[in-house]
NUKOL-973567 format. One record per residue (C-alpha): residue in one letter; residue number from 0; x, y, z. Coordinates in steps of 0.02 Angstrom, whole numbers, padded with zeros to 5 digits. Example, Ala and Ser with C-alpha at 12.3 -4.5 7.8 and 13.67 -1.06 7.14 Angstrom:
BEGIN
<atom resn="A" resi="0" east="00615" north="-00225" up="00390"/>
<atom resn="S" resi="1" east="00684" north="-00053" up="00357"/>
This chain:
BEGIN
<atom resn="M" resi="0" east="-00335" north="00484" up="-00320"/>
<atom resn="N" resi="1" east="-00428" north="00405" up="-00465"/>
<atom resn="Y" resi="2" east="-00585" north="00337" up="-00384"/>
<atom resn="F" resi="3" east="-00688" north="00242" up="-00513"/>
<atom resn="G" resi="4" east="-00645" north="00366" up="-00650"/>
<atom resn="E" resi="5" east="-00659" north="00526" up="-00548"/>
<atom resn="E" resi="6" east="-00514" north="00625" up="-00475"/>
<atom resn="R" resi="7" east="-00543" north="00636" up="-00288"/>
<atom resn="I" resi="8" east="-00450" north="00714" up="-00142"/>
<atom resn="P" resi="9" east="-00395" north="00576" up="-00021"/>
<atom resn="L" resi="10" east="-00421" north="00642" up="00155"/>
<atom resn="K" resi="11" east="-00346" north="00541" up="00297"/>
<atom resn="A" resi="12" east="-00473" north="00531" up="00438"/>
<atom resn="N" resi="13" east="-00491" north="00466" up="00614"/>
<atom resn="L" resi="14" east="-00676" north="00444" up="00646"/>
<atom resn="H" resi="15" east="-00672" north="00380" up="00826"/>
<atom resn="T" resi="16" east="-00585" north="00490" up="00955"/>
<atom resn="H" resi="17" east="-00597" north="00507" up="01144"/>
<atom resn="T" resi="18" east="-00526" north="00649" up="01248"/>
<atom resn="T" resi="19" east="-00526" north="00706" up="01429"/>
<atom resn="K" resi="20" east="-00708" north="00752" up="01401"/>
<atom resn="S" resi="21" east="-00744" north="00568" up="01437"/>
<atom resn="D" resi="22" east="-00619" north="00427" up="01465"/>
<atom resn="G" resi="23" east="-00476" north="00488" up="01354"/>
<atom resn="A" resi="24" east="-00308" north="00541" up="01424"/>
<atom resn="I" resi="25" east="-00271" north="00685" up="01304"/>
<atom resn="E" resi="26" east="-00351" north="00858" up="01303"/>
<atom resn="P" resi="27" east="-00459" north="00895" up="01150"/>
<atom resn="Q" resi="28" east="-00351" north="01032" up="01074"/>
<atom resn="E" resi="29" east="-00196" north="00926" up="01100"/>
<atom resn="V" resi="30" east="-00278" north="00779" up="01011"/>
<atom resn="I" resi="31" east="-00319" north="00895" up="00867"/>
<atom resn="R" resi="32" east="-00139" north="00957" up="00861"/>
<atom resn="R" resi="33" east="-00070" north="00779" up="00858"/>
<atom resn="Y" resi="34" east="-00178" north="00725" up="00712"/>
<atom resn="A" resi="35" east="-00152" north="00886" up="00615"/>
<atom resn="E" resi="36" east="00037" north="00869" up="00628"/>
<atom resn="K" resi="37" east="00024" north="00691" up="00560"/>
<atom resn="G" resi="38" east="-00060" north="00752" up="00402"/>
<atom resn="Y" resi="39" east="-00239" north="00703" up="00439"/>
<atom resn="G" resi="40" east="-00375" north="00799" up="00349"/>
<atom resn="V" resi="41" east="-00525" north="00747" up="00455"/>
<atom resn="L" resi="42" east="-00549" north="00713" up="00640"/>
<atom resn="A" resi="43" east="-00710" north="00664" up="00729"/>
<atom resn="L" resi="44" east="-00727" north="00697" up="00916"/>
<atom resn="T" resi="45" east="-00836" north="00558" up="00985"/>
<atom resn="D" resi="46" east="-00832" north="00556" up="01174"/>
<atom resn="H" resi="47" east="-00948" north="00438" up="01266"/>
<atom resn="R" resi="48" east="-01133" north="00479" up="01293"/>
<atom resn="Q" resi="49" east="-01117" north="00664" up="01247"/>
<atom resn="V" resi="50" east="-01106" north="00774" up="01094"/>
<atom resn="H" resi="51" east="-00928" north="00840" up="01091"/>
<atom resn="K" resi="52" east="-00952" north="01016" up="01025"/>
<atom resn="I" resi="53" east="-00813" north="01067" up="00906"/>
<atom resn="A" resi="54" east="-00843" north="01256" up="00901"/>
<atom resn="P" resi="55" east="-00718" north="01301" up="01039"/>
<atom resn="Y" resi="56" east="-00568" north="01222" up="00952"/>
<atom resn="D" resi="57" east="-00443" north="01274" up="00821"/>
<atom resn="P" resi="58" east="-00457" north="01140" up="00686"/>
<atom resn="M" resi="59" east="-00278" north="01174" up="00631"/>
<atom resn="G" resi="60" east="-00321" north="01148" up="00448"/>
<atom resn="M" resi="61" east="-00425" north="00992" up="00473"/>
<atom resn="I" resi="62" east="-00612" north="00965" up="00455"/>
<atom resn="L" resi="63" east="-00683" north="00929" up="00627"/>
<atom resn="I" resi="64" east="-00838" north="00822" up="00644"/>
<atom resn="Q" resi="65" east="-00950" north="00836" up="00796"/>
<atom resn="G" resi="66" east="-01000" north="00666" up="00863"/>
<atom resn="A" resi="67" east="-01027" north="00547" up="01009"/>
<atom resn="E" resi="68" east="-01011" north="00365" up="01055"/>
<atom resn="L" resi="69" east="-01177" north="00294" up="01112"/>
<atom resn="H" resi="70" east="-01215" north="00133" up="01205"/>
<atom resn="P" resi="71" east="-01388" north="00057" up="01187"/>
<atom resn="L" resi="72" east="-01412" north="-00107" up="01278"/>
<atom resn="N" resi="73" east="-01414" north="-00278" up="01197"/>
<atom resn="P" resi="74" east="-01495" north="-00393" up="01327"/>
<atom resn="G" resi="75" east="-01390" north="-00545" up="01368"/>
<atom resn="R" resi="76" east="-01238" north="-00471" up="01281"/>
<atom resn="A" resi="77" east="-01114" north="-00329" up="01297"/>
<atom resn="S" resi="78" east="-01195" north="-00161" up="01259"/>
<atom resn="W" resi="79" east="-01184" north="-00091" up="01084"/>
<atom resn="H" resi="80" east="-01051" north="00037" up="01042"/>
<atom resn="L" resi="81" east="-01114" north="00154" up="00905"/>
<atom resn="V" resi="82" east="-01013" north="00300" up="00838"/>
<atom resn="A" resi="83" east="-01126" north="00443" up="00784"/>
<atom resn="L" resi="84" east="-01056" north="00580" up="00671"/>
<atom resn="D" resi="85" east="-01115" north="00753" up="00620"/>
<atom resn="L" resi="86" east="-01230" north="00776" up="00768"/>
<atom resn="P" resi="87" east="-01313" north="00946" up="00800"/>
<atom resn="D" resi="88" east="-01281" north="01041" up="00960"/>
<atom resn="D" resi="89" east="-01454" north="01003" up="01027"/>
<atom resn="F" resi="90" east="-01445" north="00814" up="01005"/>
<atom resn="Q" resi="91" east="-01478" north="00737" up="01175"/>
<atom resn="P" resi="92" east="-01394" north="00567" up="01204"/>
<atom resn="T" resi="93" east="-01492" north="00461" up="01326"/>
<atom resn="N" resi="94" east="-01436" north="00336" up="01455"/>
<atom resn="A" resi="95" east="-01502" north="00177" up="01375"/>
<atom resn="A" resi="96" east="-01488" north="00085" up="01540"/>
<atom resn="E" resi="97" east="-01625" north="00201" up="01605"/>
<atom resn="T" resi="98" east="-01726" north="00238" up="01449"/>
<atom resn="G" resi="99" east="-01712" north="00072" up="01357"/>
<atom resn="E" resi="100" east="-01683" north="00128" up="01176"/>
<atom resn="T" resi="101" east="-01626" north="-00010" up="01060"/>
<atom resn="A" resi="102" east="-01478" north="00004" up="00941"/>
<atom resn="Q" resi="103" east="-01598" north="00026" up="00795"/>
<atom resn="Q" resi="104" east="-01691" north="00165" up="00884"/>
<atom resn="I" resi="105" east="-01527" north="00256" up="00916"/>
<atom resn="I" resi="106" east="-01474" north="00238" up="00733"/>
<atom resn="D" resi="107" east="-01644" north="00307" up="00681"/>
<atom resn="L" resi="108" east="-01633" north="00452" up="00804"/>
<atom resn="V" resi="109" east="-01461" north="00499" up="00739"/>
<atom resn="A" resi="110" east="-01524" north="00493" up="00559"/>
<atom resn="A" resi="111" east="-01675" north="00601" up="00604"/>
<atom resn="A" resi="112" east="-01553" north="00729" up="00675"/>
<atom resn="G" resi="113" east="-01454" north="00730" up="00512"/>
<atom resn="G" resi="114" east="-01311" north="00621" up="00570"/>
<atom resn="I" resi="115" east="-01241" north="00450" up="00524"/>
<atom resn="T" resi="116" east="-01193" north="00301" up="00630"/>
<atom resn="A" resi="117" east="-01056" north="00169" up="00624"/>
<atom resn="V" resi="118" east="-01055" north="00003" up="00715"/>
<atom resn="A" resi="119" east="-00899" north="00005" up="00824"/>
<atom resn="H" resi="120" east="-00780" north="-00143" up="00850"/>
<atom resn="P" resi="121" east="-00905" north="-00287" up="00839"/>
<atom resn="Y" resi="122" east="-00773" north="-00419" up="00878"/>
<atom resn="W" resi="123" east="-00723" north="-00326" up="01037"/>
<atom resn="C" resi="124" east="-00907" north="-00331" up="01088"/>
<atom resn="G" resi="125" east="-00916" north="-00516" up="01048"/>
<atom resn="Y" resi="126" east="-01036" north="-00485" up="00903"/>
<atom resn="G" resi="127" east="-01036" north="-00596" up="00750"/>
<atom resn="S" resi="128" east="-01134" north="-00561" up="00593"/>
<atom resn="E" resi="129" east="-01296" north="-00638" up="00660"/>
<atom resn="V" resi="130" east="-01301" north="-00506" up="00797"/>
<atom resn="V" resi="131" east="-01269" north="-00362" up="00677"/>
<atom resn="K" resi="132" east="-01386" north="-00419" up="00537"/>
<atom resn="P" resi="133" east="-01548" north="-00348" up="00611"/>
<atom resn="L" resi="134" east="-01477" north="-00170" up="00610"/>
<atom resn="K" resi="135" east="-01520" north="-00056" up="00464"/>
<atom resn="G" resi="136" east="-01468" north="00118" up="00411"/>
<atom resn="Y" resi="137" east="-01290" north="00127" up="00478"/>
<atom resn="F" resi="138" east="-01159" north="00192" up="00356"/>
<atom resn="A" resi="139" east="-01011" north="00079" up="00401"/>
<atom resn="M" resi="140" east="-00937" north="-00047" up="00521"/>
<atom resn="E" resi="141" east="-00766" north="-00038" up="00602"/>
<atom resn="I" resi="142" east="-00660" north="-00176" up="00526"/>
<atom resn="Y" resi="143" east="-00502" north="-00118" up="00616"/>
<atom resn="N" resi="144" east="-00488" north="-00031" up="00784"/>
<atom resn="T" resi="145" east="-00319" north="00015" up="00858"/>
<atom resn="E" resi="146" east="-00380" north="00023" up="01038"/>
<atom resn="C" resi="147" east="-00440" north="-00157" up="01027"/>
<atom resn="R" resi="148" east="-00261" north="-00220" up="01000"/>
<atom resn="G" resi="149" east="-00249" north="-00228" up="01189"/>
<atom resn="V" resi="150" east="-00363" north="-00381" up="01194"/>
<atom resn="N" resi="151" east="-00315" north="-00453" up="01023"/>
<atom resn="R" resi="152" east="-00483" north="-00406" up="00948"/>
<atom resn="E" resi="153" east="-00433" north="-00266" up="00832"/>
<atom resn="Y" resi="154" east="-00495" north="-00348" up="00671"/>
<atom resn="S" resi="155" east="-00679" north="-00379" up="00631"/>
<atom resn="L" resi="156" east="-00648" north="-00445" up="00456"/>
<atom resn="Q" resi="157" east="-00741" north="-00609" up="00477"/>
<atom resn="T" resi="158" east="-00899" north="-00521" up="00535"/>
<atom resn="W" resi="159" east="-00881" north="-00403" up="00387"/>
<atom resn="D" resi="160" east="-00863" north="-00541" up="00257"/>
<atom resn="E" resi="161" east="-01005" north="-00642" up="00332"/>
<atom resn="L" resi="162" east="-01119" north="-00492" up="00312"/>
<atom resn="L" resi="163" east="-01059" north="-00461" up="00134"/>
<atom resn="F" resi="164" east="-01075" north="-00645" up="00089"/>
<atom resn="D" resi="165" east="-01257" north="-00642" up="00143"/>
<atom resn="G" resi="166" east="-01296" north="-00489" up="00038"/>
<atom resn="Y" resi="167" east="-01281" north="-00349" up="00167"/>
<atom resn="R" resi="168" east="-01197" north="-00197" up="00090"/>
<atom resn="V" resi="169" east="-01082" north="-00139" up="00229"/>
<atom resn="P" resi="170" east="-00933" north="-00022" up="00201"/>
<atom resn="G" resi="171" east="-00782" north="-00042" up="00315"/>
<atom resn="I" resi="172" east="-00685" north="00090" up="00410"/>
<atom resn="A" resi="173" east="-00524" north="00086" up="00512"/>
<atom resn="V" resi="174" east="-00509" north="00194" up="00668"/>
<atom resn="D" resi="175" east="-00396" north="00227" up="00816"/>
<atom resn="D" resi="176" east="-00533" north="00238" up="00948"/>
<atom resn="V" resi="177" east="-00398" north="00340" up="01032"/>
<atom resn="H" resi="178" east="-00396" north="00348" up="01221"/>
<atom resn="G" resi="179" east="-00211" north="00387" up="01247"/>
<atom resn="E" resi="180" east="-00036" north="00385" up="01177"/>
<atom resn="H" resi="181" east="-00036" north="00198" up="01148"/>
<atom resn="N" resi="182" east="-00168" north="00203" up="01011"/>
<atom resn="L" resi="183" east="-00128" north="00355" up="00907"/>
<atom resn="F" resi="184" east="-00108" north="00336" up="00718"/>
<atom resn="G" resi="185" east="-00133" north="00148" up="00704"/>
<atom resn="G" resi="186" east="-00277" north="00142" up="00580"/>
<atom resn="W" resi="187" east="-00373" north="00268" up="00478"/>
<atom resn="T" resi="188" east="-00504" north="00293" up="00345"/>
<atom resn="V" resi="189" east="-00458" north="00380" up="00182"/>
<atom resn="I" resi="190" east="-00609" north="00479" up="00124"/>
<atom resn="C" resi="191" east="-00614" north="00502" up="-00066"/>
<atom resn="A" resi="192" east="-00693" north="00675" up="-00066"/>
<atom resn="K" resi="193" east="-00739" north="00785" up="-00214"/>
<atom resn="E" resi="194" east="-00669" north="00935" up="-00120"/>
<atom resn="K" resi="195" east="-00601" north="00976" up="00051"/>
<atom resn="S" resi="196" east="-00759" north="01029" up="00139"/>
<atom resn="K" resi="197" east="-00865" north="00957" up="00277"/>
<atom resn="E" resi="198" east="-01011" north="00937" up="00155"/>
<atom resn="A" resi="199" east="-00904" north="00838" up="00032"/>
<atom resn="V" resi="200" east="-00833" north="00730" up="00173"/>
<atom resn="M" resi="201" east="-01005" north="00686" up="00241"/>
<atom resn="D" resi="202" east="-01070" north="00653" up="00066"/>
<atom resn="A" resi="203" east="-00926" north="00531" up="00033"/>
<atom resn="L" resi="204" east="-00955" north="00443" up="00199"/>
<atom resn="R" resi="205" east="-01139" north="00422" up="00164"/>
<atom resn="K" resi="206" east="-01101" north="00349" up="-00007"/>
<atom resn="G" resi="207" east="-00962" north="00231" up="00052"/>
<atom resn="E" resi="208" east="-00829" north="00322" up="-00048"/>
<atom resn="F" resi="209" east="-00678" north="00283" up="00060"/>
<atom resn="Y" resi="210" east="-00558" north="00144" up="00105"/>
<atom resn="A" resi="211" east="-00479" north="00083" up="00267"/>
<atom resn="S" resi="212" east="-00291" north="00073" up="00300"/>
<atom resn="Q" resi="213" east="-00153" north="00043" up="00425"/>
<atom resn="G" resi="214" east="-00021" north="00111" up="00306"/>
<atom resn="P" resi="215" east="-00033" north="00064" up="00121"/>
<atom resn="E" resi="216" east="-00116" north="00188" up="00003"/>
<atom resn="F" resi="217" east="-00224" north="00157" up="-00149"/>
<atom resn="H" resi="218" east="-00181" north="00275" up="-00292"/>
<atom resn="S" resi="219" east="-00327" north="00217" up="-00399"/>
<atom resn="I" resi="220" east="-00472" north="00096" up="-00394"/>
<atom resn="T" resi="221" east="-00565" north="00081" up="-00559"/>
<atom resn="L" resi="222" east="-00688" north="-00032" up="-00648"/>
<atom resn="E" resi="223" east="-00661" north="-00021" up="-00836"/>
<atom resn="G" resi="224" east="-00787" north="-00132" up="-00923"/>
<atom resn="D" resi="225" east="-00764" north="-00299" up="-00836"/>
<atom resn="I" resi="226" east="-00589" north="-00264" up="-00770"/>
<atom resn="L" resi="227" east="-00572" north="-00211" up="-00589"/>
<atom resn="K" resi="228" east="-00403" north="-00126" up="-00565"/>
<atom resn="A" resi="229" east="-00309" north="-00054" up="-00418"/>
<atom resn="E" resi="230" east="-00142" north="00039" up="-00407"/>
<atom resn="F" resi="231" east="-00059" north="00066" up="-00239"/>
<atom resn="T" resi="232" east="00102" north="00099" up="-00143"/>
<atom resn="P" resi="233" east="00229" north="-00045" up="-00146"/>
<atom resn="C" resi="234" east="00162" north="-00200" up="-00057"/>
<atom resn="D" resi="235" east="00220" north="-00379" up="-00039"/>
<atom resn="Y" resi="236" east="00045" north="-00453" up="-00043"/>
<atom resn="A" resi="237" east="-00116" north="-00414" up="-00136"/>
<atom resn="C" resi="238" east="-00275" north="-00511" up="-00162"/>
<atom resn="F" resi="239" east="-00455" north="-00494" up="-00215"/>
<atom resn="V" resi="240" east="-00573" north="-00559" up="-00082"/>
<atom resn="R" resi="241" east="-00728" north="-00628" up="-00166"/>
<atom resn="K" resi="242" east="-00895" north="-00704" up="-00124"/>
<atom resn="S" resi="243" east="-00825" north="-00879" up="-00136"/>
<atom resn="T" resi="244" east="-00725" north="-01003" up="-00035"/>
<atom resn="G" resi="245" east="-00561" north="-00927" up="-00092"/>
<atom resn="A" resi="246" east="-00472" north="-00770" up="-00145"/>
<atom resn="R" resi="247" east="-00382" north="-00720" up="-00304"/>
<atom resn="Y" resi="248" east="-00199" north="-00683" up="-00267"/>
<atom resn="W" resi="249" east="-00103" north="-00557" up="-00368"/>
<atom resn="G" resi="250" east="00076" north="-00617" up="-00373"/>
<atom resn="K" resi="251" east="00130" north="-00786" up="-00307"/>
<atom resn="P" resi="252" east="00085" north="-00840" up="-00130"/>
<atom resn="G" resi="253" east="00241" north="-00884" up="-00033"/>
<atom resn="E" resi="254" east="00349" north="-00761" up="-00131"/>
<atom resn="E" resi="255" east="00297" north="-00606" up="-00036"/>
<atom resn="G" resi="256" east="00428" north="-00471" up="-00033"/>
<atom resn="K" resi="257" east="00529" north="-00534" up="-00181"/>
<atom resn="T" resi="258" east="00447" north="-00417" up="-00305"/>
<atom resn="P" resi="259" east="00353" north="-00265" up="-00237"/>
<atom resn="L" resi="260" east="00175" north="-00259" up="-00302"/>
<atom resn="T" resi="261" east="00096" north="-00095" up="-00355"/>
<atom resn="Y" resi="262" east="-00046" north="-00154" up="-00468"/>
<atom resn="M" resi="263" east="-00183" north="-00286" up="-00473"/>
<atom resn="E" resi="264" east="-00328" north="-00324" up="-00589"/>
<atom resn="L" resi="265" east="-00471" north="-00448" up="-00601"/>
<atom resn="D" resi="266" east="-00592" north="-00493" up="-00740"/>
<atom resn="I" resi="267" east="-00760" north="-00493" up="-00652"/>
<atom resn="S" resi="268" east="-00868" north="-00540" up="-00802"/>
<atom resn="Q" resi="269" east="-00898" north="-00716" up="-00737"/>
<atom resn="Y" resi="270" east="-00969" north="-00649" up="-00573"/>
<atom resn="R" resi="271" east="-01098" north="-00527" up="-00640"/>
<atom resn="G" resi="272" east="-01280" north="-00560" up="-00598"/>
<atom resn="Q" resi="273" east="-01238" north="-00670" up="-00449"/>
<atom resn="N" resi="274" east="-01261" north="-00546" up="-00305"/>
<atom resn="Y" resi="275" east="-01072" north="-00550" up="-00297"/>
<atom resn="Y" resi="276" east="-00946" north="-00436" up="-00214"/>
<atom resn="V" resi="277" east="-00759" north="-00411" up="-00233"/>
<atom resn="R" resi="278" east="-00645" north="-00309" up="-00121"/>
<atom resn="C" resi="279" east="-00459" north="-00273" up="-00129"/>
<atom resn="C" resi="280" east="-00338" north="-00314" up="00012"/>
<atom resn="I" resi="281" east="-00155" north="-00262" up="00010"/>
<atom resn="R" resi="282" east="-00013" north="-00278" up="00137"/>
<atom resn="D" resi="283" east="00153" north="-00187" up="00143"/>
<atom resn="A" resi="284" east="00324" north="-00251" up="00200"/>
<atom resn="Q" resi="285" east="00289" north="-00191" up="00378"/>
<atom resn="G" resi="286" east="00137" north="-00305" up="00388"/>
<atom resn="R" resi="287" east="00012" north="-00162" up="00378"/>
<atom resn="Y" resi="288" east="-00149" north="-00187" up="00279"/>
<atom resn="A" resi="289" east="-00269" north="-00082" up="00178"/>
<atom resn="W" resi="290" east="-00443" north="-00135" up="00124"/>
<atom resn="S" resi="291" east="-00552" north="-00063" up="-00013"/>
<atom resn="N" resi="292" east="-00738" north="-00062" up="00006"/>
<atom resn="P" resi="293" east="-00831" north="-00197" up="-00090"/>
<atom resn="V" resi="294" east="-00877" north="-00179" up="-00271"/>
<atom resn="Y" resi="295" east="-01050" north="-00254" up="-00293"/>
<atom resn="L" resi="296" east="-01089" north="-00347" up="-00453"/>
């Protein structure tokens, strides 16, 4: 993949996975087998309130990431759901109901241990942007979560755009949050890595070098001078979402599906110097979306 002028290896990843170690229905090695057979390159094991140690398992060609889902309290609201990745064996998750750590304290503890944290399914938690804004130091927010389809809260796009609109630089990821058969392979993050190694994967995650998808694939995303360009698998809809009251469509609205779209471009010269952002959104004929991370101007 051409990622802003560099050739990168696109690694399909699920970064939020539960197994029988907590409330998942599938044994860990079986979950690994399922994702490996579907062509994934990265899988994070993130069972609740514990570090899921990856050493005992055969990665079956994938890069396994050791993680946990943590739940600090948010008084008067549903508890936070934070997905921590790349945790060391000796990281000790606490029971926030007993010890009282805040979400920010948990994010800071994970960072001090060498890991990174994502904000999980804010819409499912009932969190809008005003709730998320005080947090600092997380690497991404879940903008799509397959598990949350069950309550029609799988998309957190409005919260994402509200944060971006107000100047918060927040990358977006898509995850399965898999608990059982019903939420396998519904959404994933494509990590644009310099090589297939855990170090390169974690480096790309920390830098926001990835995109989120339910199916469509970006072949290239580039910024050449003032022209933002994207090439992708055939889609019937493509637009640039901007810091404005509207979006810039590529193709003609209302004529979706008549001519498959594989390319889009936007002259961003007029937006420079305005604390502006632009992100790409595409949709295929099956109604599945993919979202690039914002380009900040």
